[in-house]
C-alpha positions in Angstrom: 24.9 -23.4 5.0 27.9 -25.5 4.0 29.6 -22.1 3.5 29.5 -21.3 7.3 31.0 -24.7 8.5 33.2 -26.2 5.8 37.2 -26.5 6.0 38.6 -24.2 3.1 41.1 -25.5 0.4 43.9 -23.9 2.2 43.5 -26.1 5.3 42.4 -29.3 3.4 44.5 -32.2 3.0 44.5 -33.5 -0.4 46.2 -35.8 -3.0 47.0 -35.7 -6.5 45.9 -38.4 -8.8 49.7 -39.1 -10.0 50.8 -39.5 -6.2 51.1 -43.1 -5.0 50.0 -45.2 -2.1 53.4 -44.3 -0.2 52.2 -40.6 -0.5 48.9 -41.6 1.0 50.4 -43.5 3.8 52.8 -40.5 4.7 49.8 -38.0 4.7 48.0 -40.3 6.8 50.6 -40.7 9.4 51.1 -36.9 9.3 47.4 -35.9 9.9 46.0 -39.0 11.4 43.2 -38.8 8.9 42.4 -41.7 6.5 40.0 -40.1 3.9 41.3 -37.5 1.3 40.0 -36.0 -1.9 42.0 -36.5 -4.9 42.4 -33.7 -7.6 44.2 -33.2 -10.8 46.9 -30.5 -11.3 44.1 -27.9 -11.8 42.6 -28.6 -8.5 39.5 -30.3 -10.0 38.1 -33.2 -7.9 38.8 -36.5 -9.4 37.9 -38.9 -6.6 38.4 -39.8 -2.9 40.7 -42.2 -1.2 40.3 -44.2 2.2 42.2 -46.7 4.2 40.0 -49.4 2.6 40.9 -48.5 -1.1 44.8 -48.7 -0.5 44.5 -52.2 1.7 47.0 -54.7 0.3 48.1 -52.6 -2.4 51.7 -51.8 -3.3 53.2 -48.6 -2.0 54.1 -47.6 -5.7 50.6 -48.1 -7.0 49.3 -44.7 -8.5 46.3 -43.4 -6.5 44.3 -42.9 -9.7 44.1 -46.5 -9.9 42.7 -47.4 -6.6 40.6 -44.3 -5.5 37.0 -44.0 -5.7 35.9 -42.0 -8.8 33.0 -39.5 -9.0 32.7 -39.2 -5.1 29.3 -37.5 -4.0 30.4 -33.8 -3.3 28.4 -30.8 -2.1 28.4 -27.1 -2.8 28.6 -24.0 -0.3 25.2 -23.1 -0.9 23.8 -26.4 0.3 21.9 -26.4 3.6 23.6 -28.2 6.4 20.4 -30.3 7.0 20.6 -31.8 3.4 24.1 -32.6 3.7 23.5 -34.6 7.1 20.7 -36.3 5.4 23.2 -37.3 2.8 25.7 -38.2 5.2 23.9 -40.5 7.3 22.0 -42.1 4.2 25.3 -43.0 2.5 27.4 -43.6 5.7 29.8 -40.8 4.8 32.6 -39.5 7.1 33.7 -36.7 4.8 32.3 -35.0 1.8 34.5 -32.7 -0.8 33.2 -29.1 -1.3 33.4 -28.0 -4.8 32.5 -25.0 -7.1 30.3 -25.4 -10.3 33.1 -26.6 -12.3 34.2 -29.4 -9.7 37.1 -27.2 -8.4 38.1 -28.3 -4.8 36.9 -25.7 -2.4 37.2 -27.4 0.9 36.0 -30.2 2.9 33.1 -31.0 5.4 33.1 -33.6 8.2 30.3 -35.6 9.8 31.5 -34.0 13.0 31.3 -30.6 11.7 27.6 -31.2 10.5 26.5 -32.7 13.9 28.0 -29.6 15.7 26.2 -27.2 13.6 23.0 -29.1 13.8 23.2 -29.2 17.5 23.9 -25.3 17.6 20.9 -24.7 15.5 18.7 -26.4 17.8 19.9 -24.2 20.7 19.8 -20.7 19.2 16.8 -18.7 20.6 16.7 -16.3 17.7 15.8 -19.0 15.2 12.9 -20.1 17.5 9.2 -19.2 17.0 8.5 -21.2 13.9 5.3 -23.2 13.9 7.3 -26.0 14.7 8.7 -24.4 17.6 5.4 -23.4 19.0 4.0 -26.9 18.8 7.3 -28.4 20.4 6.9 -25.9 23.2 3.5 -27.0 24.0 4.5 -30.7 24.6 5.1 -31.6 28.2 7.5 -34.6 29.0 6.5 -36.9 31.9 9.6 -39.2 32.5 8.9 -39.8 36.2 6.1 -41.8 38.0 4.3 -40.3 40.9 6.9 -41.5 43.3 9.7 -39.9 41.3 11.2 -43.0 39.9 12.3 -42.6 36.1 9.9 -44.4 33.6 11.2 -46.9 31.3 9.1 -45.2 28.5 8.4 -41.3 28.9 4.8 -40.1 28.2 4.0 -36.8 26.8 1.0 -34.4 27.2 -0.4 -32.0 24.8 -3.4 -29.7 25.0 -5.1 -28.7 21.6 -5.3 -24.9 21.2 -7.5 -22.9 19.1 -4.6 -22.0 16.4 -4.1 -25.9 15.8 -7.7 -26.9 14.7 -9.5 -26.9 11.2 -12.8 -25.3 10.2 -14.8 -28.1 11.9 -13.0 -27.6 15.3 -10.8 -30.6 15.5 -7.0 -30.9 15.3 -5.7 -30.5 11.8 -3.8 -33.4 10.4 -0.5 -31.5 9.9 -0.5 -30.3 13.5 -0.9 -33.7 14.7 1.7 -35.1 12.2 4.2 -32.4 13.7 3.4 -33.3 17.3 3.9 -36.9 16.6 7.2 -36.2 15.1 8.5 -34.0 17.9 7.5 -36.6 20.4 9.3 -39.1 18.2 12.5 -36.8 18.4 12.4 -36.3 22.3 11.8 -40.0 22.8 15.0 -40.7 21.1 17.0 -38.2 22.8 15.7 -39.3 26.2 15.9 -43.1 25.6 18.8 -43.3 23.3 20.7 -40.0 23.6 20.5 -39.9 19.8 19.2 -37.4 17.2 16.9 -38.5 14.4 15.7 -37.2 11.1 12.1 -38.6 10.2 11.9 -40.5 7.2 8.5 -41.8 7.0 5.4 -41.8 9.1 2.2 -43.9 8.9 -0.5 -41.8 10.8 -4.0 -43.0 11.5 -6.6 -40.8 12.7 -9.0 -43.1 14.7 -11.3 -40.7 16.4 -11.9 -36.7 16.4 -9.4 -34.9 18.6 -11.4 -31.7 19.6 -10.3 -28.2 20.7 -9.1 -28.0 24.2 -8.6 -31.9 24.2 -5.6 -33.2 26.5 -3.8 -35.7 24.6 -1.8 -38.5 26.6 0.9 -39.4 24.1 2.6 -42.8 24.5 5.7 -43.7 22.3 7.6 -47.0 22.1 10.9 -48.0 20.5 10.0 -51.0 18.3 13.6 -51.5 16.8 16.7 -49.6 16.7 19.8 -50.0 14.6 23.0 -48.1 13.9 21.5 -45.9 11.2 17.8 -46.4 11.5 14.8 -46.9 14.0 11.1 -47.4 14.2 8.7 -46.2 16.7 5.2 -47.0 17.7 3.1 -43.8 19.0 -0.4 -43.9 20.5 -2.5 -41.0 21.3 -5.1 -41.3 24.2 -7.6 -39.1 25.5 -9.0 -40.3 28.7 -7.6 -43.8 28.2 -9.4 -43.9 24.7 -6.9 -44.3 21.6 -7.4 -41.7 19.1 -4.5 -41.9 16.9 -1.7 -44.3 16.2 1.5 -43.8 14.3 4.5 -45.9 13.1 7.4 -43.5 12.5 10.7 -44.7 10.7 13.8 -42.4 11.2 17.2 -42.2 10.4 19.4 -42.3 13.5 22.4 -39.5 13.7 25.6 -40.7 15.3 26.5 -39.6 18.8 28.8 -36.5 18.7 
C-alpha cells in the first residue's frame, strides 16, 4: 500500500500558494528537486508546481498564478500497483498523498513505487498464487545448442492437469496468463524493462491438450518510451496452435 512507502508530511518539502517563484527557486536549490506540492494555510492541497510552470516568469509572481491546479493525488489506502499504473500512464514523477478532505499527508515518487514493485516480485512469502504457479512452469531458453545467446529467447511450457477445462484442453484463462508472463519475461530479458499488460488479443487456433509441450516464440514488434507491442506465437511440434498480440505499458528503468 501507499502507506508503506510514502514520505510523510513532516519530511515533504512544499510551498504555500501565497509564496512566490523566488521561494520556489530557493527551495529547489536547497533540495535539488523541481516538483513540489502547493498548499493553503490549512495544509489543504491546492496544486503542484514544477520547473516548467515557472519558466520565464518573474521572481515576484505568486505561485498560485502559475501552479497546476487540481493535481492527481493518491490516498494512503491505495495499492502501489494502481499508483504505478497511474504514474506511467500520465507520465508523473511525484504524486501528493492526501486525506479524504485533501489535507496533504505526504508525497510518493516514481522511484519509491518502482523499488516497491521490484521488492514484491522478490519476496518468497507472497509466492504460490495461481500466477506464480504458472510462471514457475515456464522454462526460458535463451541460448542455442552451442551456448550462444539467442536474439529472441523462446519458452517451453507443459500443460498439467490443473490447467485444463472440462474437455481436457488448456483453459483460455491459463493460456492468457502464460502468454502474459512470457511477455513480461521477454521484456526483462531483451530490454531490461518491467511492463504492465494493457491489452491482449488472443487467438486459440487449435486445441491444446493435457501434457502438450508448448513452444512459445515471442517477438517485440515495436517499443517506445512508455509502450510496447509484442507478437507471441505458440507451437506444438512446429504446428502453430495459438497467437497473441500484446500491448503493454513500459516502466522506467530504476
